[in-house]
VEXDOLUM-365350 format. One line per field, with one value per atom (N, C-alpha, C): residue number from 1; atom name; z, y, x. Coordinates in pm, whole numbers. Each point is the difference from the previous one (the first is absolute). Example, Ala and Ser with C-alpha at 12.3 -4.5 7.8 and 13.67 -1.06 7.14 Angstrom:
num = (1;1;1;2;2;2)
atome = (N;CA;C;N;CA;C)
zz = (780;0;0;-72;6;73)
yy = (-569;119;120;105;119;109)
xx = (1319;-89;90;-35;82;-77)
This chain:
num = (1;1;1;2;2;2;3;3;3;4;4;4;5;5;5;6;6;6;7;7;7;8;8;8;9;9;9;10;10;10;11;11;11;12;12;12;13;13;13;14;14;14;15;15;15;16;16;16;17;17;17;18;18;18;19;19;19;20;20;20;21;21;21;22;22;22;23;23;23;24;24;24;25;25;25;26;26;26;27;27;27;28;28;28;29;29;29;30;30;30;31;31;31;32;32;32;33;33;33;34;34;34;35;35;35;36;36;36;37;37;37;38;38;38;39;39;39;40;40;40;41;41;41;42;42;42;43;43;43;44;44;44;45;45;45;46;46;46;47;47;47;48;48;48;49;49;49;50;50;50;51;51;51;52;52;52;53;53;53;54;54;54;55;55;55;56;56;56;57;57;57;58;58;58;59;59;59;60;60;60;61;61;61;62;62;62;63;63;63;64;64;64;65;65;65;66;66;66;67;67;67;68;68;68;69;69;69;70;70;70;71;71;71;72;72;72;73;73;73;74;74;74;75;75;75;76;76;76;77;77;77;78;78;78;79;79;79;80;80;80;81;81;81;82;82;82;83;83;83;84;84;84;85;85;85;86;86;86;87;87;87;88;88;88;89;89;89;90;90;90;91;91;91;92;92;92;93;93;93;94;94;94;95;95;95;96;96;96;97;97;97;98;98;98;99;99;99;100;100;100;101;101;101;102;102;102;103;103;103;104;104;104;105;105;105;106;106;106;107;107;107;108;108;108;109;109;109;110;110;110;111;111;111;112;112;112;113;113;113;114;114;114;115;115;115;116;116;116;117;117;117;118;118;118;119;119;119;120;120;120;121;121;121;122;122;122;123;123;123;124;124;124;125;125;125;126;126;126;127;127;127;128;128;128;129;129;129;130;130;130;131;131;131;132;132;132;133;133;133;134;134;134;135;135;135;136;136;136;137;137;137;138;138;138;139;139;139;140;140;140;141;141;141;142;142;142;143;143;143;144;144;144;145;145;145;146;146;146;147;147;147;148;148;148;149;149;149;150;150;150;151;151;151;152;152;152;153;153;153;154;154;154;155;155;155;156;156;156;157;157;157;158;158;158;159;159;159;160;160;160;161;161;161;162;162;162;163;163;163;164;164;164;165;165;165;166;166;166;167;167;167;168;168;168;169;169;169;170;170;170;171;171;171;172;172;172;173;173;173;174;174;174;175;175;175;176;176;176;177;177;177;178;178;178;179;179;179;180;180;180;181;181;181;182;182;182;183;183;183;184;184;184;185;185;185;186;186;186;187;187;187;188;188;188;189;189;189;190;190;190;191;191;191;192;192;192;193;193;193;194;194;194;195;195;195;196;196;196;197;197;197;198;198;198;199;199;199;200;200;200;201;201;201;202;202;202;203;203;203;204;204;204;205;205;205;206;206;206;207;207;207;208;208;208;209;209;209;210;210;210;211;211;211;212;212;212;213;213;213;214;214;214;215;215;215;216;216;216;217;217;217;218;218;218;219;219;219;220;220;220;221;221;221;222;222;222;223;223;223;224;224;224;225;225;225;226;226;226;227;227;227;228;228;228;229;229;229;230;230;230;231;231;231;232;232;232;233;233;233;234;234;234;235;235;235;236;236;236;237;237;237;238;238;238;239;239;239;240;240;240;241;241;241;242;242;242;243;243;243;244;244;244;245;245;245;246;246;246;247;247;247;248;248;248;249;249;249;250;250;250;251;251;251;252;252;252;253;253;253;254;254;254;255;255;255;256;256;256;257;257;257;258;258;258;259;259;259;260;260;260;261;261;261;262;262;262;263;263;263;264;264;264;265;265;265;266;266;266;267;267;267;268;268;268;269;269;269;270;270;270;271;271;271;272;272;272;273;273;273;274;274;274;275;275;275;276;276;276;277;277;277;278;278;278;279;279;279;280;280;280;281;281;281;282;282;282;283;283;283;284;284;284;285;285;285;286;286;286;287;287;287;288;288;288;289;289;289;290;290;290;291;291;291;292;292;292;293;293;293;294;294;294;295;295;295;296;296;296;297;297;297;298;298;298;299;299;299;300;300;300;301;301;301;302;302;302;303;303;303;304;304;304;305;305;305;306;306;306;307;307;307;308;308;308;309;309;309;310;310;310;311;311;311;312;312;312;313;313;313;314;314;314;315;315;315;316;316;316;317;317;317;318;318;318;319;319;319;320;320;320;321;321;321;322;322;322;323;323;323;324;324;324;325;325;325;326;326;326;327;327;327;328;328;328;329;329;329;330;330;330;331;331;331;332;332;332;333;333;333;334;334;334;335;335;335;336;336;336;337;337;337;338;338;338;339;339;339;340;340;340;341;341;341;342;342;342;343;343;343;344;344;344;345;345;345;346;346;346;347;347;347;348;348;348;349;349;349;350;350;350;351;351;351;352;352;352;353;353;353;354;354;354;355;355;355;356;356;356;357;357;357;358;358;358;359;359;359;360;360;360;361;361;361;362;362;362;363;363;363;364;364;364;365;365;365;366;366;366;367;367;367;368;368;368;369;369;369;370;370;370;371;371;371;372;372;372;373;373;373;374;374;374;375;375;375;376;376;376;377;377;377;378;378;378;379;379;379;380;380;380;381;381;381;382;382;382;383;383;383;384;384;384;385;385;385;386;386;386)
atome = (N;CA;C;N;CA;C;N;CA;C;N;CA;C;N;CA;C;N;CA;C;N;CA;C;N;CA;C;N;CA;C;N;CA;C;N;CA;C;N;CA;C;N;CA;C;N;CA;C;N;CA;C;N;CA;C;N;CA;C;N;CA;C;N;CA;C;N;CA;C;N;CA;C;N;CA;C;N;CA;C;N;CA;C;N;CA;C;N;CA;C;N;CA;C;N;CA;C;N;CA;C;N;CA;C;N;CA;C;N;CA;C;N;CA;C;N;CA;C;N;CA;C;N;CA;C;N;CA;C;N;CA;C;N;CA;C;N;CA;C;N;CA;C;N;CA;C;N;CA;C;N;CA;C;N;CA;C;N;CA;C;N;CA;C;N;CA;C;N;CA;C;N;CA;C;N;CA;C;N;CA;C;N;CA;C;N;CA;C;N;CA;C;N;CA;C;N;CA;C;N;CA;C;N;CA;C;N;CA;C;N;CA;C;N;CA;C;N;CA;C;N;CA;C;N;CA;C;N;CA;C;N;CA;C;N;CA;C;N;CA;C;N;CA;C;N;CA;C;N;CA;C;N;CA;C;N;CA;C;N;CA;C;N;CA;C;N;CA;C;N;CA;C;N;CA;C;N;CA;C;N;CA;C;N;CA;C;N;CA;C;N;CA;C;N;CA;C;N;CA;C;N;CA;C;N;CA;C;N;CA;C;N;CA;C;N;CA;C;N;CA;C;N;CA;C;N;CA;C;N;CA;C;N;CA;C;N;CA;C;N;CA;C;N;CA;C;N;CA;C;N;CA;C;N;CA;C;N;CA;C;N;CA;C;N;CA;C;N;CA;C;N;CA;C;N;CA;C;N;CA;C;N;CA;C;N;CA;C;N;CA;C;N;CA;C;N;CA;C;N;CA;C;N;CA;C;N;CA;C;N;CA;C;N;CA;C;N;CA;C;N;CA;C;N;CA;C;N;CA;C;N;CA;C;N;CA;C;N;CA;C;N;CA;C;N;CA;C;N;CA;C;N;CA;C;N;CA;C;N;CA;C;N;CA;C;N;CA;C;N;CA;C;N;CA;C;N;CA;C;N;CA;C;N;CA;C;N;CA;C;N;CA;C;N;CA;C;N;CA;C;N;CA;C;N;CA;C;N;CA;C;N;CA;C;N;CA;C;N;CA;C;N;CA;C;N;CA;C;N;CA;C;N;CA;C;N;CA;C;N;CA;C;N;CA;C;N;CA;C;N;CA;C;N;CA;C;N;CA;C;N;CA;C;N;CA;C;N;CA;C;N;CA;C;N;CA;C;N;CA;C;N;CA;C;N;CA;C;N;CA;C;N;CA;C;N;CA;C;N;CA;C;N;CA;C;N;CA;C;N;CA;C;N;CA;C;N;CA;C;N;CA;C;N;CA;C;N;CA;C;N;CA;C;N;CA;C;N;CA;C;N;CA;C;N;CA;C;N;CA;C;N;CA;C;N;CA;C;N;CA;C;N;CA;C;N;CA;C;N;CA;C;N;CA;C;N;CA;C;N;CA;C;N;CA;C;N;CA;C;N;CA;C;N;CA;C;N;CA;C;N;CA;C;N;CA;C;N;CA;C;N;CA;C;N;CA;C;N;CA;C;N;CA;C;N;CA;C;N;CA;C;N;CA;C;N;CA;C;N;CA;C;N;CA;C;N;CA;C;N;CA;C;N;CA;C;N;CA;C;N;CA;C;N;CA;C;N;CA;C;N;CA;C;N;CA;C;N;CA;C;N;CA;C;N;CA;C;N;CA;C;N;CA;C;N;CA;C;N;CA;C;N;CA;C;N;CA;C;N;CA;C;N;CA;C;N;CA;C;N;CA;C;N;CA;C;N;CA;C;N;CA;C;N;CA;C;N;CA;C;N;CA;C;N;CA;C;N;CA;C;N;CA;C;N;CA;C;N;CA;C;N;CA;C;N;CA;C;N;CA;C;N;CA;C;N;CA;C;N;CA;C;N;CA;C;N;CA;C;N;CA;C;N;CA;C;N;CA;C;N;CA;C;N;CA;C;N;CA;C;N;CA;C;N;CA;C;N;CA;C;N;CA;C;N;CA;C;N;CA;C;N;CA;C;N;CA;C;N;CA;C;N;CA;C;N;CA;C;N;CA;C;N;CA;C;N;CA;C;N;CA;C;N;CA;C;N;CA;C;N;CA;C;N;CA;C;N;CA;C;N;CA;C;N;CA;C;N;CA;C;N;CA;C;N;CA;C;N;CA;C;N;CA;C;N;CA;C;N;CA;C;N;CA;C;N;CA;C;N;CA;C;N;CA;C;N;CA;C;N;CA;C;N;CA;C;N;CA;C;N;CA;C;N;CA;C;N;CA;C;N;CA;C;N;CA;C;N;CA;C;N;CA;C;N;CA;C;N;CA;C;N;CA;C;N;CA;C;N;CA;C;N;CA;C;N;CA;C;N;CA;C;N;CA;C;N;CA;C;N;CA;C;N;CA;C;N;CA;C;N;CA;C;N;CA;C;N;CA;C;N;CA;C;N;CA;C;N;CA;C;N;CA;C;N;CA;C;N;CA;C;N;CA;C;N;CA;C;N;CA;C;N;CA;C;N;CA;C;N;CA;C;N;CA;C;N;CA;C;N;CA;C;N;CA;C;N;CA;C;N;CA;C;N;CA;C;N;CA;C;N;CA;C;N;CA;C;N;CA;C;N;CA;C;N;CA;C;N;CA;C;N;CA;C;N;CA;C;N;CA;C;N;CA;C;N;CA;C;N;CA;C;N;CA;C;N;CA;C;N;CA;C;N;CA;C;N;CA;C;N;CA;C;N;CA;C;N;CA;C;N;CA;C;N;CA;C;N;CA;C;N;CA;C;N;CA;C;N;CA;C;N;CA;C;N;CA;C;N;CA;C;N;CA;C;N;CA;C;N;CA;C;N;CA;C;N;CA;C;N;CA;C;N;CA;C;N;CA;C;N;CA;C;N;CA;C;N;CA;C;N;CA;C;N;CA;C;N;CA;C;N;CA;C;N;CA;C;N;CA;C)
zz = (-3310;137;-1;73;4;82;-18;71;150;45;144;63;-75;51;60;-6;54;50;111;49;-76;-67;-84;82;-26;71;-31;-120;-36;87;27;85;141;47;133;6;-105;0;13;-68;16;143;55;133;110;-12;108;16;-105;11;77;17;68;130;64;126;109;74;114;122;64;119;122;97;-6;-63;-69;-56;42;-20;36;-82;59;-71;-127;2;-118;-46;-132;-58;-72;22;-60;-150;-64;-145;-36;-119;-42;-19;44;-13;-121;-62;-114;47;-66;30;-105;46;-92;-43;78;-35;92;-44;79;-16;109;-3;97;2;86;38;98;45;-103;-88;-104;-73;-103;-71;-76;-53;-78;-148;-43;-136;-4;105;16;78;-72;50;86;85;89;-73;-121;-73;-35;-1;-32;101;121;103;-22;-99;-26;-142;-71;-141;-26;105;-18;-60;-7;-61;108;38;104;-47;-129;-53;13;42;22;151;40;143;23;126;52;94;-8;88;47;127;57;110;18;95;127;111;125;101;128;109;2;-10;-3;-138;-103;-134;1;-68;8;-136;-8;-114;54;-64;53;-103;47;-86;43;-95;23;-46;93;-32;-51;-7;-52;105;79;112;119;116;117;-14;26;-9;128;26;109;-58;57;-49;105;-46;94;-14;-117;-21;-130;-21;-127;-49;-132;-63;-73;31;-57;-52;-123;-55;-6;52;14;-109;-56;-94;72;-57;61;139;11;128;41;-87;36;52;-1;46;110;32;103;65;123;78;13;-29;7;127;71;119;-39;46;-46;100;-15;73;-100;49;-76;79;-68;66;-76;73;-58;33;-90;22;-68;62;-62;-89;29;-74;-69;18;-64;74;116;77;141;61;133;-14;51;-26;127;-12;108;-46;79;-35;44;-96;30;2;-63;11;17;105;27;-14;-81;-20;-23;-90;-44;-97;-5;-91;-98;-126;-99;28;-63;32;-52;-112;-62;-72;-27;-59;-132;-47;-118;-79;-132;-88;-10;53;-13;104;-22;98;134;106;136;61;68;59;145;35;136;58;102;57;119;22;117;34;114;39;-102;-40;-96;45;-93;33;-125;22;-112;-41;-129;-52;-150;-48;-145;-57;78;-48;77;-74;58;-40;100;-28;54;-83;40;15;120;30;16;-81;2;89;62;84;-51;-132;-59;13;-50;5;54;5;61;-86;-121;-88;-8;-6;-17;53;-20;52;-107;-96;-102;38;-47;7;-142;-38;-138;0;-61;-4;-145;-31;-136;-18;100;-9;138;2;123;-25;96;1;138;1;124;16;113;20;104;-22;85;130;68;131;-5;101;9;133;81;125;110;-25;99;79;106;82;-26;-113;-30;42;-61;36;-64;71;-59;102;-49;85;35;127;44;135;34;131;80;-70;69;-46;82;-45;-131;-22;-123;-122;19;-113;-42;84;-27;-37;76;-24;-44;-83;-39;114;73;119;-24;-127;-34;73;5;61;128;91;131;105;126;109;93;81;91;143;72;142;75;95;65;150;61;143;92;-36;78;17;99;24;141;21;131;25;128;35;-68;-61;-74;-122;-39;-116;-79;-67;-76;-118;-45;-109;-134;-76;-138;-93;-107;-99;-132;-50;-123;-114;-120;-113;15;-47;-75;88;131;89;-13;-26;-5;-107;-108;-110;42;104;44;150;42;142;23;108;51;148;74;141;39;34;35;148;32;-86;-45;18;-16;-144;-85;-137;-87;-59;-78;-116;-106;-103;60;-52;47;-65;39;-37;-150;-75;-144;-81;68;-67;-81;30;-68;68;119;74;110;73;111;127;110;129;82;51;92;133;109;131;106;87;111;125;100;124;96;92;91;92;22;85;-81;-128;-86;36;-44;20;-84;54;-70;-13;-92;-11;117;23;110;-21;-126;-30;-8;29;-9;114;40;105;-60;-134;-67;-88;-7;-79;-147;-82;-143;-67;-104;-99;-131;-44;-101;-91;-129;-99;-1;-18;-14;-137;-75;-135;-2;-98;-25;-147;-40;-141;-36;-131;-49;45;-32;32;149;79;144;75;-65;65;70;-33;59;41;104;40;-98;-40;-87;75;-72;59;-113;-4;-109;54;-88;39;-59;73;-49;-108;-17;-96;-126;-10;-117;-47;-126;-56;40;-42;32;62;118;78;33;-39;9;63;94;55;-15;-56;-13;72;94;80;-14;-42;5;130;90;134;68;114;88;143;87;143;56;62;35;150;83;146;68;111;82;145;74;141;84;116;92;67;46;79;-81;-72;-86;-141;-73;-129;-114;2;-96;-71;-133;-80;-115;-24;-118;-106;-124;-106;-117;12;-106;34;-26;40;-84;4;-49;121;-3;111;-54;80;-37;88;6;73;149;54;144;48;-83;50;-117;33;-105;-48;-130;-62;-25;-54;-23;-1;57;8;-27;-39;2;134;80;137;27;43;36;150;43;140;12;38;3;-141;-34;-135;-82;61;-65;-60;-132;-69;-32;48;-16;-82;-61;-50;90;53;95;-72;70;-48;116;4;113;129;98;128;0;-111;-11;-38;101;-22;-81;8;-66;-113;-75;-107;-103;-47;-103;32;25;20;-137;-28;-129;1;106;17;148;39;140;21;-104;14;-63;21;-50;73;-76;54;-11;110;-2;-111;-72;-109;-135;-4;-128;-73;-119;-79;-58;3;-57;-57;-78;-55;65;61;57;-90;-30;-88;52;9;29;-124;-40;-108;51;-5;57;-111;-20;-97;23;-42;5;138;105;135;43;-61;34;10;93;9;-46;-98;-40;49;77;55;-61;-51;-69;73;-4;53;-112;-42;-111;-123;-27;-120;8;112;16;90;-49;78;126;116;127;56;-16;56;-68;-4;-45;114;40;114;-50;28;-37;109;-39;98;-69;64;-52;97;-49;88;-81;68;-60;80;-49;68;-7;-106;-10;-37;49;-40;34;-66;21;97;71;85;-23;12;-20;85;61;84;113;117;117;109;30;109;105;97;101;97;13;83;140;61;135;63;134;72;130;83;122;104;-19;93;-27;-124;-35;-68;-4;-68;73;23;72;-78;-2;77;-57;87;-39;-47;-126;-52;-150;-55;-146;-66;80;-59;-25;41;-13;-95;-122;-103;-106;-74;-124;-117;-109;-114;-131;-98;-134;-100;-105;-112;-121;-63;-119;-119;-104;-119;-116;-1;-105;52;-33;51;-108;-41;-106;38;-16;21;-128;-42;-116;33;-61;13;-138;-28;-133;14)
yy = (-2080;48;153;65;146;53;129;59;3;-16;0;-136;-99;-137;-48;78;-48;117;-20;99;-22;100;-16;-7;-102;-16;115;53;114;120;26;113;-21;-124;-31;23;-40;17;147;87;142;42;-54;40;-34;-113;-40;95;74;99;123;14;117;-33;-107;-44;107;20;91;-73;53;-63;34;-90;-132;-100;-100;-106;-132;-105;-132;-34;-79;-38;-77;-78;-73;60;-1;50;-115;-18;-111;14;-112;-2;68;62;62;-104;32;-89;39;-99;25;65;107;70;-35;-53;-44;114;107;111;117;116;122;87;63;90;114;100;116;65;87;72;101;40;97;39;82;52;125;70;121;-21;-125;-36;-69;17;-75;-127;-112;-120;-87;-87;-85;-89;-48;-91;65;132;69;-28;-43;-26;-133;-77;-131;-15;112;-9;15;19;14;133;95;130;108;61;102;130;9;118;-2;-114;-9;-13;23;-4;-29;-38;5;118;74;114;4;32;19;104;74;109;-37;55;-14;-88;36;-82;-133;-110;-133;-60;72;-59;-125;-108;-124;-67;-83;-88;-140;-101;-137;-97;-85;-101;-138;-77;-135;-101;-82;-101;-129;-9;-118;-106;-30;-93;59;-56;48;-26;103;-8;59;-31;66;123;114;128;58;51;52;148;59;141;44;130;55;100;10;97;100;128;103;114;44;122;105;118;105;105;42;111;127;70;117;-34;-122;-47;65;79;70;141;43;136;4;-112;-1;-138;-3;-123;-42;-125;-54;-84;18;-80;-108;-123;-111;-113;-91;-126;-114;-114;-125;-100;-62;-93;-132;-109;-133;-54;-85;-63;-135;-92;-131;-5;88;-6;131;104;127;87;-45;80;32;-90;21;22;115;41;9;-36;16;99;104;101;-49;-16;-46;115;111;124;113;80;108;135;86;137;9;-85;6;118;60;111;-36;37;-19;97;-20;80;143;19;132;39;-98;32;-72;-85;-79;-35;-18;-51;-152;-59;-144;-74;-127;-78;-9;1;-15;-123;-83;-123;25;-38;16;-139;-34;-134;-7;-119;-26;-148;-39;-141;-87;-109;-91;-38;8;-31;-51;-81;-61;88;2;73;-18;9;-3;142;97;137;91;91;101;136;85;131;111;99;120;111;57;105;131;99;127;104;81;110;134;9;123;16;113;27;140;39;128;119;-24;108;8;-118;-2;-133;-26;-122;-106;-6;-104;-111;-121;-114;-44;-2;-31;-95;-116;-105;-31;-7;-35;-150;-65;-144;-64;-123;-79;-142;-59;-143;-55;-113;-70;-110;0;-91;-106;-120;-114;-3;-113;-17;27;72;26;-51;-66;-57;100;125;105;31;74;44;143;54;140;82;117;88;-42;-58;-41;-4;12;-8;142;27;130;-19;92;-5;126;113;127;75;90;83;73;40;71;-90;-132;-90;3;54;3;140;101;139;78;101;91;99;-18;80;102;29;89;133;57;130;-6;-89;-13;-32;28;-67;-59;-99;-65;42;44;23;-117;-55;-125;20;-87;14;-67;8;-63;101;-22;87;55;111;63;85;25;82;136;39;126;8;-111;0;-129;-17;-123;-11;-121;-30;45;73;36;-65;-61;-63;73;58;77;-75;54;-54;36;-87;-123;-124;13;-115;-59;84;-47;-105;4;-94;-145;-22;-137;-12;59;0;-61;-77;-49;-25;-1;-38;-60;-126;-75;24;34;1;139;101;138;47;-56;51;-111;-80;-117;-23;-70;-42;-100;-1;-103;-134;-105;-135;-24;63;-27;106;90;106;94;0;90;134;15;124;7;111;22;23;-66;14;108;92;104;-23;-17;-28;92;52;84;-41;-52;-44;117;-14;110;38;-91;30;43;33;40;135;21;127;107;120;110;116;91;122;93;98;93;84;13;80;-78;-130;-82;-101;-37;-102;-135;-8;-123;-56;-135;-65;-14;-12;-14;-88;-70;-63;60;104;88;57;4;60;151;72;144;35;85;34;76;-39;66;43;55;38;-21;16;-15;-132;-110;-135;-21;63;-22;81;99;77;125;45;122;-25;68;-10;77;-62;67;117;107;119;80;-1;66;81;79;93;-44;22;-34;96;113;101;3;-88;-4;-144;-25;-134;-90;-126;-103;-118;-41;-103;-111;-123;-111;-122;-61;-130;-97;-117;-107;-123;-52;-116;-110;-117;-120;-71;-17;-47;-68;-60;-57;19;38;6;-138;-65;-140;-28;99;-20;135;-1;119;-31;100;-22;-16;-60;-18;134;7;113;128;38;119;-44;-59;-64;101;82;108;-14;12;-6;99;75;85;-77;1;-83;80;131;84;144;90;138;100;123;117;78;39;75;131;105;123;17;118;20;-25;1;-11;-109;-40;-93;-70;-103;-65;95;-7;85;-79;-122;-88;-144;-92;-141;-90;-123;-109;-69;-3;-49;-96;-122;-99;1;9;-9;-113;-118;-116;-39;19;-27;127;116;128;55;18;57;146;89;144;60;114;92;121;39;111;131;110;133;74;-3;58;-70;78;-57;-53;13;-54;-147;-87;-143;-69;49;-65;86;61;91;-69;-120;-72;-148;-56;-144;-68;-80;-69;-124;-80;-119;-32;-52;-38;-150;-74;-146;-58;66;-55;-130;-101;-131;-14;-32;-16;-95;41;-80;35;89;39;97;-37;83;120;117;119;91;97;99;135;57;134;93;115;94;142;71;142;73;106;87;143;67;134;97;105;105;118;119;122;27;-33;25;-91;-117;-94;-142;-76;-144;-72;-88;-90;-139;-61;-134;-98;-111;-101;-133;-76;-137;-89;-97;-90;78;109;78;100;6;90;117;124;118;4;14;3;141;81;134;87;129;100;97;14;83;118;120;120;29;5;23;49;89;51;-36;-74;-37;-19;1;-27;-108;-43;-108;-132;-21;-119;-127;-113;-130;-107;-115;-112;-101;-74;-110;-117;-122;-119;-114;-75;-112;-16;-43;-19;97;95;95;-32;-81;-50;112;27;110;-49;-74;-53;-26;0;-29;-72;-20;-79;72;129;73;-23;-41;-15;-131;-91;-128;-111;-110;-113;-129;-93;-3;94;39;87;-88;-42;-91;-10;-77;-9;-78;-70;-75;89;124;95;111;0;87;40;101;34;-46;-37;-53;35;35;33;-75;-54;-57;92;36;83;-85;1;-83;81;129;86;143;75;136;83;107;87;146;77;145;70;101;78;148;79;146;61;93;62;152)
xx = (-852;-11;4;-91;-3;115;27;112;-23;-126;-31;15;41;-3;131;105;126;84;65;96;130;49;117;127;80;125;94;-7;84;-28;-127;-35;53;-4;52;150;70;145;37;-74;22;-29;-109;-45;99;66;89;118;31;107;-45;-132;-52;-66;42;-60;13;-107;3;55;98;57;-84;-13;58;-95;54;-80;59;-75;49;123;88;122;-34;-105;-46;-131;-22;-124;-67;-128;-71;-15;-26;-19;-132;-8;-126;-109;-121;-114;-85;-60;-87;-129;-40;-123;-104;-114;-104;-91;-8;-88;24;-42;17;-123;-42;-115;27;-87;23;-133;7;-120;-45;88;-32;127;-14;116;-42;96;-27;28;-7;38;134;81;124;-35;-12;-67;92;-58;81;100;-37;89;133;4;125;111;-37;102;70;-44;59;52;17;38;148;82;143;43;-92;26;-12;111;-4;-62;-31;-64;-151;-57;-144;-26;-125;-29;-148;-31;-136;-10;-111;-20;-145;-18;-134;8;-108;-3;-73;45;-72;70;-14;52;-73;75;-60;-12;44;2;88;-45;76;15;104;22;22;-63;1;56;91;62;-49;-49;-52;104;48;102;-60;-133;-67;-25;101;-11;76;-20;70;150;79;146;60;125;71;70;-34;52;94;116;99;27;-34;25;-68;-3;-47;105;12;87;-89;15;-86;86;-29;58;-110;29;-101;15;-112;-1;47;97;62;59;48;53;130;60;123;-25;-126;-31;-105;-65;-102;-5;-51;-7;-146;-27;-135;-15;-111;-31;-100;22;-83;0;-98;-6;15;46;-5;-83;-97;-91;-5;-25;-16;-138;-52;-130;-3;-73;-19;-121;-100;-125;-37;79;-28;-98;-47;-96;51;74;56;150;48;137;83;128;97;106;22;100;138;91;135;101;-35;77;-99;15;-94;67;-59;45;151;47;140;14;115;25;111;-20;106;113;113;119;-9;-70;-7;127;88;131;28;-91;30;-125;19;-106;8;104;21;-83;-27;-78;71;-79;50;-68;78;-53;-39;-124;-52;-26;79;-2;-95;-56;-83;12;-53;6;-74;64;-62;-141;-96;-139;-71;-103;-74;-116;-28;-115;-11;-123;-21;2;-48;-12;96;64;87;-56;-21;-60;90;25;72;-104;-8;-97;74;-34;70;-64;85;-47;54;17;49;150;50;143;24;125;34;-38;-50;-46;-151;-67;-145;-54;-130;-60;-20;91;-1;98;-30;92;28;128;38;119;-17;102;33;131;41;21;61;25;-11;-53;-11;45;69;28;-36;-68;-30;104;70;113;-34;54;-31;77;-8;61;150;48;144;57;-85;46;20;-39;22;-125;20;-112;-36;45;-23;120;15;109;129;93;126;112;122;117;46;17;49;66;89;64;-26;-4;-13;-125;-52;-114;28;126;34;-7;-11;-24;-146;-86;-144;-46;45;-37;122;-23;108;21;109;28;113;26;110;-9;-120;-18;-82;45;-63;106;-31;68;-105;39;-94;32;-104;11;-60;73;-38;-28;-81;-36;102;126;107;113;87;113;-2;69;8;-123;-32;-116;7;-114;-13;90;60;89;-16;-117;-23;97;18;94;-55;81;-31;101;-50;88;-18;108;-5;70;-11;75;149;91;-26;-23;14;-17;-140;-99;-139;-22;77;-20;23;79;28;-28;-110;-34;-138;-9;-128;17;-108;7;-135;2;-119;-34;-125;-118;-43;85;-44;-4;87;11;58;-88;42;-97;44;-95;-98;-123;-92;36;-70;42;1;-92;-5;74;71;76;-89;-127;-91;-13;57;-12;104;-2;93;-80;42;-68;67;-81;44;-72;75;-60;60;-87;44;-77;71;-62;-16;-95;-33;116;94;115;121;-23;110;58;124;68;-67;-16;-64;98;-32;78;-33;84;-24;-125;-43;-118;-129;4;-121;-2;-121;-13;-38;-2;-42;112;8;107;-38;100;-24;104;-46;87;-45;67;-59;108;-30;87;-18;109;-2;57;-69;42;131;86;127;6;112;22;147;30;139;61;-71;47;22;-86;3;102;60;107;-51;-122;-55;-145;-44;-140;-88;-111;-96;-61;-27;-61;-64;-133;-71;-118;-58;-106;-133;-107;-134;-47;69;-44;85;100;87;16;-35;11;-114;11;-99;73;-44;70;-100;34;-96;65;-70;40;-117;28;-99;53;-78;42;-105;44;-82;35;-98;35;-117;30;-102;46;-91;28;-34;98;-16;-5;33;-7;-16;-77;-20;38;48;31;-126;14;-113;-35;-127;-51;-15;104;-6;39;-95;32;10;104;18;134;-1;123;-11;106;13;77;-53;58;54;5;54;-29;96;-23;78;-51;72;47;126;59;53;-4;69;123;54;125;-13;-124;-14;-96;-99;-102;-68;-80;-77;-110;-28;-101;-127;14;-114;50;-80;40;-120;28;-99;16;-107;8;-115;33;-102;-19;-127;-38;-102;44;-89;-39;-128;-48;-21;27;-26;129;-2;116;-29;88;-18;114;-30;101;-4;114;5;30;-24;33;66;133;71;-39;-46;-40;-143;-70;-136;10;-3;27;-108;-123;-113;-55;91;-40;-89;40;-78;0;-119;-13;-4;100;8;-88;10;-83;-10;-115;-22;9;36;6;127;113;125;33;36;38;151;66;145;44;103;52;-58;-100;-60;93;37;91;-76;64;-62;108;-44;91;-27;103;-6;81;-57;69;-14;112;3;52;-68;46;-2;115;13;41;-79;32;-91;46;-82;-59;77;-48;-114;-11;-107;55;-55;26;-126;15;-108;36;-90;24;-99;53;-80;9;-108;-4;-51;83;-35;-45;73;-24;-113;-70;-114;40;-21;32;-85;67;-70;-14;104;-4;104;-28;96;24;125;38;82;-46;76;102;126;106;125;71;125;112;99;111;127;112;130;70;115;72;-71;-79;-84;77;-50;51;-103;11;-92;63;-88;41;-95;53;-83;55;-91;38;-99;49;-86;42;-88;21;-106;37;-94;-37;-129;-48;-37;90;-21;136;2;123;-34;100;-21;-86;-24;-86;-148;-34;-141;-33;96;-23;75;-67;59;-27;97;125;107;91;111;115;-6;101;-5;92;15;-112;-82;-113;-122;6;-111;45;-52;57;-103;36;-68;85;-67;76;-68;82;-46;86;-62;74;-18;111;-2;43;-83;24;57;-29;53;-1;105;15;66;-70;50;-17;105;-6;46;-73;38;-9;88;-2;7;-89;-5;-1)
């Protein structure tokens, strides 16, 4: 039997120690792989991902590069275990797809990101589903547009619906250096929850893990409490520092400041269907935001709301990656890894925000109640400063 013909149990045993949270409480048994192929390689061949040797790898360049595992017959698949080349220094964005015939594919994980913290295998769970073929589609990494995998295991049914066991948003996202501002509380004084309370805090329906523990739901209704400086409600994280004890405050002209958000906008308010899903703020106002208006997704530039149209056909619930990179007096904004705009700006007192900032209220949106809201789900959130 060739080295590509079986998923090694030994490799899986190593992988389970490096599971990315949250994962299902149970992990399915490794499935036998009958063959492996890929869209291309650079001499590091697909079979290297099944040889039990973390020193070998498969590598291919380009957005959409893929590697496909053939199980021989239709099986129930519950998760995949993947170890990434240079996985401790960069984060890879990828999809996982299943197919019964190798031509028609169903995406079971969309634009998932690796942790960027380990060379060991990480387990990515999804709802149990049947398929003969499992395909990993790469969208590059935080350094370049290559996809490189050292080891893969395809795991069987685990009885889960994807995600895993969690109770609080902090079980899903690393909220160490954030606080949450909520659309509840006294007039002009919305509730803020800071660390360490934030680690064990949730409030339904405004700030809770989603049903499969794969993300966190942020909801702000049009009748929500607002700050004195805004007429719009928010359920939104504000960047902090020093384990959440101090407010973040940085300059666009010193250092490099990056926020990457894997998210989906899942609901818009009536009449004025506008939601902000991520932003850069300075000491006094927002500098640039990702803002959905109906089906039109924009990147703003200060008060220029329609600075850059990213897409005119956004469908609610579509997962995407939003990225801001700030350095040398410039903001670079990316959508799904593609640079959309570069904004020259000099500011201080900078910080990132992420969540649902509903751009509507009871004066311009009806009904005036909790059933009329904007909502964002965040699946992964990373901020770095260099």
